[in-house]
C-alpha positions as CSV (number, residue, x, y, z in Angstrom):
1,X,-34.6,25.4,19.7
2,X,-36.2,21.8,19.0
3,X,-34.5,18.4,20.1
4,X,-34.6,17.7,16.5
5,X,-32.6,20.8,15.4
6,X,-30.1,20.3,18.7
7,X,-29.5,16.5,17.2
8,X,-28.5,18.0,14.2
9,X,-26.1,20.1,15.5
10,X,-24.5,17.7,17.6
11,X,-24.2,15.6,14.9
12,X,-23.0,18.0,12.2
13,X,-20.5,18.9,15.4
14,X,-19.2,15.7,15.8
15,X,-19.1,14.8,11.9
16,X,-16.7,18.0,11.4
17,X,-14.5,16.8,14.8
18,X,-14.1,13.9,12.7
19,X,-12.8,15.1,9.7
20,X,-10.6,17.9,11.7
21,X,-9.0,14.6,13.3
22,X,-8.9,12.7,10.4
23,X,-7.0,15.7,8.6
24,X,-4.3,16.2,11.1
25,X,-3.6,12.5,11.7
26,X,-4.9,10.7,8.4
27,X,-1.3,10.2,7.8
28,X,-0.7,8.0,11.4
29,X,-3.4,5.9,10.1
30,X,-2.2,5.2,6.7
31,X,1.2,5.1,8.2
32,X,0.7,2.2,10.3
33,X,-1.6,0.5,7.8
34,X,1.2,0.5,5.8
35,X,3.9,-1.1,8.2
36,X,0.5,-3.8,8.8
37,X,0.8,-4.1,4.7
38,X,4.6,-4.3,4.6
39,X,4.7,-7.2,7.9
40,X,2.0,-8.5,5.5
41,X,3.8,-8.7,2.4
42,X,7.0,-10.0,4.5
43,X,5.0,-12.7,5.8
44,X,3.6,-13.9,2.3
45,X,7.3,-14.1,0.6
46,X,8.5,-15.9,3.5
47,X,6.6,-18.5,2.9
48,X,7.1,-18.6,-0.8
49,X,11.1,-18.2,-0.6
50,X,11.0,-20.7,2.0
51,X,10.2,-23.2,-1.2
52,X,13.4,-22.1,-2.8
53,X,16.6,-24.4,-1.7
54,X,19.1,-21.9,-2.5
55,X,17.7,-19.0,0.1
56,X,18.7,-21.5,3.1
57,X,15.6,-20.0,4.9
58,X,13.6,-21.5,7.5
59,X,10.3,-22.6,7.2
60,X,8.2,-20.4,8.4
61,X,5.3,-21.2,11.4
62,X,2.1,-22.4,10.5
63,X,-0.6,-19.8,10.0
64,X,1.9,-17.0,8.6
65,X,0.3,-16.8,6.0
66,X,-3.5,-16.2,6.7
67,X,-2.2,-13.9,9.7
68,X,0.0,-11.8,6.7
69,X,-2.8,-12.0,4.4
70,X,-5.0,-10.2,6.6
71,X,-2.7,-7.5,7.6
72,X,-2.7,-6.4,4.2
73,X,-5.9,-6.9,3.0
74,X,-7.3,-4.7,6.1
75,X,-4.5,-2.4,5.7
76,X,-3.9,-1.5,2.1
77,X,-7.2,0.0,1.9
78,X,-6.4,2.6,4.6
79,X,-4.0,3.9,1.8
80,X,-7.0,6.2,0.8
81,X,-6.9,8.2,3.8
82,X,-3.2,8.9,3.3
83,X,-3.9,10.1,-0.1
84,X,-7.0,11.6,0.7
85,X,-4.7,13.8,3.5
86,X,-2.3,14.3,0.4
87,X,-4.8,16.0,-2.0
88,X,-6.8,17.9,1.1
89,X,-3.3,19.7,2.1
90,X,-2.9,20.7,-1.9
91,X,-6.6,21.6,-3.0
92,X,-6.4,25.3,-3.1
93,X,-2.9,25.3,-5.1
94,X,-4.0,22.7,-7.3
95,X,-7.3,21.7,-7.3
96,X,-7.6,19.3,-10.3
97,X,-4.2,17.6,-9.7
98,X,-5.4,16.9,-5.5
99,X,-8.5,15.5,-6.7
100,X,-7.3,12.9,-9.3
101,X,-4.3,12.1,-6.1
102,X,-7.6,11.4,-3.8
103,X,-9.5,9.3,-6.6
104,X,-6.7,7.3,-7.8
105,X,-4.9,7.0,-4.4
106,X,-8.6,5.4,-3.2
107,X,-8.7,3.2,-6.4
108,X,-5.1,1.9,-5.9
109,X,-6.4,1.0,-1.6
110,X,-9.2,-1.1,-3.5
111,X,-7.7,-3.0,-5.4
112,X,-4.7,-3.3,-3.9
113,X,-6.0,-4.8,-0.7
114,X,-7.9,-7.0,-3.1
115,X,-4.8,-8.2,-5.0
116,X,-3.1,-8.8,-1.2
117,X,-5.9,-10.8,-0.5
118,X,-5.7,-13.0,-3.9
119,X,-1.9,-13.3,-3.2
120,X,-3.0,-15.0,0.1
121,X,-5.1,-17.5,-1.5
122,X,-2.9,-18.4,-4.2
123,X,-0.2,-19.0,-1.4
124,X,-2.1,-21.1,1.0
125,X,-3.6,-23.2,-1.9
126,X,-0.5,-23.2,-4.1
127,X,-2.0,-22.3,-7.0
128,X,0.5,-22.2,-10.5
129,X,3.3,-23.9,-7.9
130,X,4.0,-20.2,-6.3
131,X,5.1,-22.5,-3.2
132,X,7.0,-25.0,-5.5
133,X,10.2,-23.0,-5.9
134,X,9.5,-20.2,-7.9
135,X,10.8,-17.0,-7.3
136,X,7.8,-14.6,-6.0
137,X,7.0,-12.5,-9.1
138,X,7.1,-15.5,-11.4
139,X,5.1,-17.1,-9.0
140,X,2.6,-14.3,-9.0
141,X,2.4,-14.2,-12.8
142,X,1.5,-18.3,-13.0
143,X,-1.6,-17.7,-10.9
144,X,-4.0,-16.6,-13.8
145,X,-5.5,-13.9,-15.8
146,X,-7.6,-12.7,-12.8
147,X,-4.4,-12.3,-11.0
148,X,-2.8,-10.6,-13.8
149,X,-5.9,-7.9,-14.4
150,X,-5.6,-7.4,-10.6
151,X,-1.9,-6.7,-11.1
152,X,-2.4,-4.3,-14.3
153,X,-4.8,-2.2,-12.4
154,X,-3.1,-1.6,-9.5
155,X,-0.3,-0.9,-11.1
156,X,-2.6,1.8,-13.4
157,X,-3.9,3.3,-10.9
158,X,-0.7,3.8,-9.3
159,X,0.6,5.5,-11.6
160,X,-1.8,7.6,-12.3
161,X,-2.0,8.3,-8.2
162,X,2.3,9.3,-8.7
163,X,1.8,11.1,-11.5
164,X,-0.5,13.4,-10.4
165,X,1.3,13.8,-7.0
166,X,4.3,15.0,-8.9
167,X,2.3,18.0,-9.9
168,X,1.2,19.3,-6.7
169,X,3.4,21.7,-4.8
170,X,6.1,20.5,-3.1
171,X,9.6,20.8,-1.5
172,X,12.4,19.4,-3.6
173,X,13.2,16.7,-0.9
174,X,9.2,15.6,-0.6
175,X,9.6,14.9,-4.5
176,X,12.1,12.0,-3.2
177,X,9.4,10.3,-1.0
178,X,6.6,10.2,-4.2
179,X,5.5,6.3,-4.7
180,X,6.8,5.6,-8.0
181,X,10.5,7.3,-7.2
182,X,10.6,5.2,-3.8
183,X,9.6,2.0,-6.1
184,X,12.4,2.8,-8.3
185,X,14.9,3.4,-6.0
186,X,13.9,0.2,-4.0
187,X,14.0,-2.1,-6.8
188,X,17.4,-1.1,-7.9
189,X,18.5,-1.5,-4.4
190,X,17.3,-4.4,-3.8
191,X,19.5,-6.3,-6.9
192,X,22.5,-4.7,-5.0
193,X,21.7,-6.6,-1.8
194,X,22.9,-10.2,-0.7
195,X,20.6,-13.0,-0.8
196,X,17.9,-13.4,0.2
197,X,16.9,-9.7,0.9
198,X,16.2,-9.1,-3.0
199,X,13.6,-11.3,-3.1
200,X,11.6,-9.5,0.0
201,X,12.5,-5.9,-0.8
202,X,11.9,-5.9,-4.1
203,X,8.1,-7.7,-4.3
204,X,7.0,-5.6,-1.4
205,X,8.5,-2.5,-2.8
206,X,5.1,-0.9,-3.1
207,X,4.0,-1.1,0.4
208,X,7.6,-0.2,1.9
209,X,7.1,3.1,-0.7
210,X,4.0,3.9,1.0
211,X,5.2,3.3,4.5
212,X,7.7,5.9,3.0
213,X,5.6,8.2,1.5
214,X,3.0,8.5,4.6
215,X,5.9,9.1,6.8
216,X,7.0,11.9,5.1
217,X,3.6,13.5,5.0
218,X,3.7,13.7,8.9
219,X,7.1,14.2,9.1
220,X,7.8,17.0,6.0
221,X,4.6,18.4,5.2
């Protein structure tokens, strides 16, 4: 066997091992990423909500927005790994839905990471008065057409991924951990919480939902 052939075999073996590791532990990668993104959300929201006297929040430390923005911008794209794991596990029983989950999940991850980065820029520069006393959602909506477009695209990919995920074979209990179901439950629960929790849980519901969804991949599947 030639030296080049040996290298190809070793390279192929290393690639297969990496893929196998990813399929086994990718949910944990995505879980850590979702935890980082959730912390990033909360850091950004602290800055926005601290400008609202009615909430009585202390001013956040300097530099929290860049750090929070970096956490989400780097973390959210790794959601693609979690969606890949979910799709891979169901590929034989529901190949078409699994393919949509993987593709829509990857698209959601990329656009969602971009949206988080843009949100950080808006907060740092107080675009649209986002840190001038507006609630977080109103502040984001005041960010302009680019922000609205990113929100719409993110929502579209999220709905597509969630619907396709619901089509995959799974236990009844696991269906409660569908990202869309979790967002609805978290949003409803947020309205019942005392101030200032609704202004943190509601806007961060998407990333908290993914935190729970990826945890389910490791604990229930």
